[in-house]
Residue, then its C-alpha position, 0 to 999 in steps of 0.5 A: m468224892l474230892i478229898g483235900v482242898n481246892l487250891s484254886s479254880n484249876t487245881r484239885i488235890y487228892r482225888r481217888f485215882r482208882s475210882p471209876n473215873p478219877l477225873k471230871k466227867g468228859a475228861q476224854d472229850s477234846s474240849s475238856p480242860f484236861f487237853k489244854g495242858s496239865v501238871y499232875a502228881i501221883f501219890d500212893q495209898k499213904k499219900v506219899l508222892q511217887f511221880v510228878g509230870y505234865s501232859r497235854d492229855v492228862y487223862l491218857s497219861l494217868k491211864q498209862h501210869l496206872v497200867r505201868q505202876p498200878q501199886q503206886c497209883y492211888w491219889v492224884k493232884v492235877q492243875t490245868i493250865e489255860r495257855p500252857s507252855r513247856t516253861v510254865l509246866e516245868n516250873i510248876e512241876n519243879a515247884w511241886i517237887a521242891e514243896n515235897g522236900s525230895v525228888p520222888s522215886g518216879n522222877r529219879d531212879n524209877k523214871e523209866k518204869w513210869t514213862h516207858p512201856 
């Protein structure tokens, strides 16, 4: 079930991360929009932003974050980009962090816990 609002045709906010499949069916399929490039935000159970990142395979990235930081992964916001470039993805990532008002701990002090095994 989708919680929150539909910001645009390619942005979804607050989808339950711990549901059997937090993304659309077929997210593992390489023709899925989740393989085109996505920016994603991970929130804890209280909807406090924990990490913002970008990936060309958001499904795999989210699975890895769930393994590395299971207690911090509860909600997810994803925006897929049709023609991604590093600049576009970084600009969206930075805008989401700025919108939050502070840098989430997963993007500063605890970044290694989120990004390395």
